[in-house]
N, C-alpha and C positions, 0 to 999 in steps of 0.2 A: 134458868132464871134470867130474865131480861136485865141487862145493864145499860145505862144511858150516860153518855158524857154530859154532865151538867155544867153549862157555861158559868153559872153562879159560883160553883165550888171548884171549877177547873179540874174536874176529875170524873172518872166513871163511878156511878153509884148503882146499887141494886134498885130496880124500879119497884116501888111500893105505892100503889095508888091510894088516894084519899079514902076511897070506898072500895072494898074488896070486889074484884070482878068488873069494876066500872072505871072508865077513863074519861076525863074532860080535857080536850085539847083545842087550843086556839092558835091559829097561824095568821100572821099579817098578810093580807092579800094585796091586790093591785090598786094603784091610783089610775083611773081609767080615762086617760086623755090621749092615748096613742095605742098602736098595736103592741102586743106583748113581744119581748125579745127573748133571746136564748137564756139570759139570766133569770127571767121570770119562769121559763120552762124548767130550770133547775129547781126552783122553789116548788113548783107544781108537782113535778115528778118525785122529788125527794119526800115530800110530806104525803103524797099519795102512797109511796112505798111504805112509809111509817104507818099510815092508817091501815093499809092492807095487812101488815104484819101484826099490828095490835089486834085486829079482828081475827086473823088466823090463829093467834095465840089464845083466843077465847075471851078476850075482853069485850065488854059492851061499851063501845066507844061513842061519844058525842063529839063530833068534829065540826068546829066553826072556823070558817075562813072569810074574812070581811072584804068589802069593796069600799074604797074611798071614792066617793062620787061628788065631793065638794072640796076644792083646793085652789090655791093661787094658779097652778099650772092649768087646771081645768078651765078656770075663768078666762085666762089668757088665750087658750086654744079656741074656746068658743067664740071669742072676739075675732080671731083670725079666720075661722071657718064660716062665721055668720050664723051659726046654729045656736039654739038655746042650749043651756047646760044640760037639760034633761035629754034632749035629742042626741047631743054629743056623747054623753056618758053611756046612754043605752046602746048606741052604735058600737062603742068599744067593749061594752060588756058582752054583747052578742058575739063580737069577734073573739074575745077571750074564751067564751064557752066553746066556740068552734075549735079553737086551738087545743083546749084541754081535752075535748072529746077525741080529737085526732091523736093526741099523745096517750090515750088510754087512761086519762086521769078521771077517777070517779068524783062526782060532785060531793062537796061537804054536806053534812047533815043540815047545816044552817049557813046561809051566805048573806049576812046582814049588810045593808047599805048605810053608810054614815048618815045620810039625810033622813033616814027613818028613825034615828035614835037621838035626835037633837034634844028632845025633852029629857032623856036620861042623862045626857051630857051636862045640861044645865043644872039638874039636880046634884050631880057630882061636884060641879064647880061651886055651887052654893054651900055644900058640905065642906069643901076645902077652905072656902073663905071663913066659914064658921069655926073651923078647927085651927085657923091661924096660918094656913099654908098658901093662901091666895090673897092678892091685893089688886085694887083698881088703880091703874096707872093714869097719868095725866093725859095720855093720848086716847083714852077711852077703852083700851084693852084691859083684860083681866089676866094677870100673870101668876105663875107659880113661883113662890119664894124658895129657891133651892136650898139656901143655907138654913132654912127652918126645918128641913128634913134631914135628920142626923145621919141616916143610913145611905144618903146619896153617894153613888160611886161604887157600890158593892159589885154591880154587874160588870162594869168596865174595869174594875180593879184599880182605879185611880183616885187620888185625893181631889178635893175641890180645886186646890191650887194647880194641880197637874192638868185638870180638865180646862181650867181657864186659859192656861198658857198653850195647850196643845191641840185642842179640839175645835171644830167649827161650831160656832154658836152665833145666833143672830143678836146683834147689839143695837139697842136704841137708847136714847137719852131718858126715856120714860121708865126704863127698867131700873130696879134697885141694885141689881147685880147682873153682869153680862151673862151668867149662866141661867138666869131666870128665863122661863119659856112661857109662851102665850097659851092660855086656856080658852079665851074668848076674844075674837078679833072684832073690833068695832067696825061697823059698816063704813066703807069709803065712798066718796063721791064718784059717781060714774059706774059703780058696780051694779049689776042687774038685780032686780027685786028677788029673783029666785036664789040669790046668793046671800040673803039676809033673813034672819029670824028675829022676832020680838023676844025680849027677855028683860029681867029685872036689871040687867047690866046695860041695857040699851040695845038698839038694833045691831045685829052682827051675825057672826057665824063661828062655829067651833074651831079651835086649833086642831092640828093634825093629831097630836099625841093623845088628847082626851078621848078621841073617837074610840080607840081600841079598848081603853079602860072601861068605858061605858058599855060598849057592845059585848065585851067578854063577860062583864058582870051581869048584864041583863039575861044572857043566854046560858051561862055556865056557873054563876054564883061568885061568891067572894074570893074563893081560892081555886086555882087551876092545877091540874096535874102536870100538864105540859103546855108550854108556850113556845112556838117556833117562828122562824123567819130567817131572812138572809143575814149574813154577818155584818152587812152595812147598817143594820137596824139596831145592833147591840148598843151603840151610843150614837145619837142621844135618845132615839125613839123608845127603846125598851127600858133604858134607865129611867126615862121620864114616866113611862107607864107604871113602873114600880112605885115611884114617888107619889104619883097621883092616886093610884089605887090604894096603897097602904095608908096614905095620908087621909083619904076620905073614909076608908072602911074600917081601919084598925087604930084610929087615933086614941092613944092612951091605953091600948090593950095589945096583947100578943096576937099576932096574925101574920100570915105570909101570903102574898099575892100569887106567886107561882112556885111550885116545888122543883120542877125540872125545866131548865131553859135549853133549847136546842137551836143551833145556828148553822146553816149550811154555808160552805165556803164560796168564795168569789169565782166567777168565770173570768178567765184571763185569755187575752189574745196577744200573741207575740210578747209574752211575759209582762203584759200590762193589763191592769184591771179594765174589764169592759165597762163602758159607761156612755151614756148619751152625750155627756159634755165633751168627751174625747172623740165622739163620732165613730167609734170602732165597735159598734154593736150590730147584730143581725136579728131581724125579727124572726119569730117562729115560722111565719109564713114563707119567708125567704129560704129558710133552711129546709122546709118541707117540700119545696119545689125540687130540691136536689136529692133528698134522702127520705125514705119511708119513715113514718113516725116511730115505728118500733125500733128502728136503727138509732134515732135520736134518744129514745128512752134507754136503750142499752148503753149508748155512749155516756149518758149521764150517770147511770148506775155502776159503770165500771170504775168510777172514782168513788172513794169513800166520801160521804156527804159533807164531812168537815174539811176535806182537802180542797185545794184550788183545782179547778177544772180547766184544762188547757184546750181551748177550742181551735180546731183547724179542720179543713176538708180532709186532710190525710188521716186524722184521728177518726173522723166520721166514716171514711171509706174503710178503715180497718174494722170499725164496729159493724159495718155492713157485711163484710166477709165473715166476721165472727158469728153474726146472727144466722147467716146462711148455713154455716157449719152445724148449728143447732137444728135448723130445719131439715138438714140433710139426714139427720138421725131419725126423723119421724116418717112413718109410713104415709103413703098418699091417701089412705082411707081414714086418716086421723080427722076427727071432727072437733073443732075448738069447743072448749067448755066441758068435754067429757072426762077430763082427768079428775080424779078424786084424791085430794091430799090426805083426807082422813084415813084412806087405806094404807098410808105409809106413816101413820103416827102423828099427823098434824091436823089441827082444826081447819075447817073451811067455813068462812063466814061470808055469806052472800047477803047483801043488803044491810040493814041497820039493826041496832040494838041487839036483841037476843035471837038473831037469826043464825047463830053459830051451831054447826052440827059437827059430828065426828068426835074424835078423842084428842086430848092434848097430852096424853101420857107418852112415855118413851115408846118408840116403835117396837113391835114384837120382834124378838130375836129370830133371825132367819127369814123375816118377811122380805119380799122382793124390794130392793131399793132402800132397805131400812138403814144401812150404814151411810148411804149418801144422804138420806133424809136427816139423820142425826147430825151429820157434819154441816149440812145446810142450816139446820135450826141453830146449832151452836154458833155459827157465823152471824146469823141474823140477831141472835140474842146478845151478841157482843157489840153493842152500840150500832146495830144495823149495818154490819160489815158486808155490804153487797159485793165488793170485789172478791172476797173469799167465797161467798155464796155462789157467785157466778163461776168461779173456778171449779166448784163442785159440780155444777151443771155441765161444764165442758168435759170433765172426767166421766160423768155419767153418760154423756152423748158418745164418747169414745167407746164405752162399754156396750152401749146399745148397738153401735155400728159393728162391734166385734161379735156379739152374741145373737143379735136380732131377737132378743128376748122381749116380747110384747109387754110383759109386766114391768120391765125396766123402762120401756118407752113410755108407759103410763106414768111411772114415777117422774120421768123427765118433764112430761107435759104438766103434771100437777105442780111440781116445784117451781118451774118457770112461770106458771100462771100466777103464783103468789107474788111475783115481781112484775106482773103485767106483761109477760113476754110469751111468745109462741101462740098468739091468739089467731093466727091466720091458718088457712088450709095449707099444708106443706107444699103441695104441688103448685098452688098459686103463688106462694112466697118465692119458690125457686124460679118459677117462670118469670116473675116480675123482676127478679134480681134485687128486690127490696129498694128499688130506686124511687125517687120522688115523683111528684105530679108533673114535673117538666122533663121527665126522662124521655130519651129519644125513641120511645116506642112508636110514636107517630111518624118519625122520620125513617124508620126501618120497617121490616115486615111485621104484620100483625099476627096474632095467634093462628088464624086460619091459614095464612100464607106459610107460616112456619110448618104447620102440620102437613100442608100440601107438599112443601119442599122435602120433608122427611119421607113422605110416601114415595115421592119421585126418586129419592136417593135409595130407598129400599128396593124399588123396582130395578134401578140401575145395578145394584149389587147382585140381585138375582140373575140379571142378564150378564153378569161378570164385566160390566162396563165400569171398571174401577176408576177410570179417569173422570167420568161423569159424576160418580159418587163422591170422589174427592173434591170436585169442583163445587158441588152443592154444599158439602161440609165447609169448605173454605169461604164460600159466599155468606153462609150463615155466621161463621166466625167473625167475618168482617163487620157484622152488625152486633157483635158481642153475644151471639147465641151459642151456647155450649151444648153439644150433643153427647149423650152418654149411652153407649150400646150395652145391652144386657141380654140375659137369657129370654126375657119377656118382651124384647124389642128395644126400640130407641126412645129415650126420654130426652127432654131438653129443658134448659133454663137460661135465663138472661144472666150474663156474667157480671 
């Protein structure tokens, strides 16, 4: 039985969806004014892992991840670049999609853009005003009156007074309370026409928080099973979402916006939170120049999603070697996508909705890999404990290397595939060394040159010219090419 750590209750709970067999999940996506960084990569990979496991467990999942394509930072960046807001945001949306495809992140079922749901946002703001939670301020903005919502602070676990003294909040003289937040921003002089919409409140644009409440409601309904995002969104963004959604949808009646809140931990660099304001962030594209995307994915999944993730080249290099160890256990004739998790007692769900096949029952006793599959599933059902699940994979790889049992190899392929790993042909993975796009392959010998050198070395060995054979091996080693002699000849890989 799947158990999830619920930020709202601060403990693990048995996962019981609103509707048997179906899950509604919403995750806060990107504000598209720049390239995605490694912190964004963690959100993308973590909730891709979650959606993969939910589908593999037999749930019919509807997964929504939004795009914020109107925002102060977007307007400011468009001014700097001289682009329209539409051109700027589309450029970075395209770049985000390229990054997520590289990382093996499956697209969500729905990817709404904020600008497409302004009408729904205005409807929600009008309901909030009618229910007594919103007011029109002297500066033309429409604000949410936080003290009118009695349950405010449940997610952060703080009282209103604690929040006022300790958290970052925008303060203006027009607000009735410093904690009040903007629902509708009145149009400012000099802002482009594409950043304003007509409304009963006057020309303007939506605040950030109302976007997610409106989009999640439009696509998933009044109550969600799971809402996810980075830990930095817990307050104020997610706290404000609760207040808006419940104030608009459940005024005077019982109701709950989200049943299970999930937050992934921060990425840290030199024990300091990574952030653009500190200038200590790396874009996904910069990292992928040095490391294969699967290495980055493994690096992220080696830490529990709620734990801090310490970024460094040394940790990524360690993940690269670890992933190569898994690939070493696979035969060269392995074709990605051929592993079948259903054969070891797990569902496999490819695609959307009811595309799940296989069985979700316990693996049959004595089936190849059954014990490993059960331990893997137990780990994943324990709040998506990927570090333990990966440990099972490495134990299984050791057993595959020992026994060369092809059925166990199939089990390794299938289980790793549930985490989005081992998707390459093993020989290609070993030969590439799982290095990034800027790897020094072009500076050293190419594949054809390496094969020719190996043939020349083989000829030298047959002629008992050991000095020449050693020279060729050493020359290849200088380019980080590792040769492995076996009964079937010599194979090679990039170290």
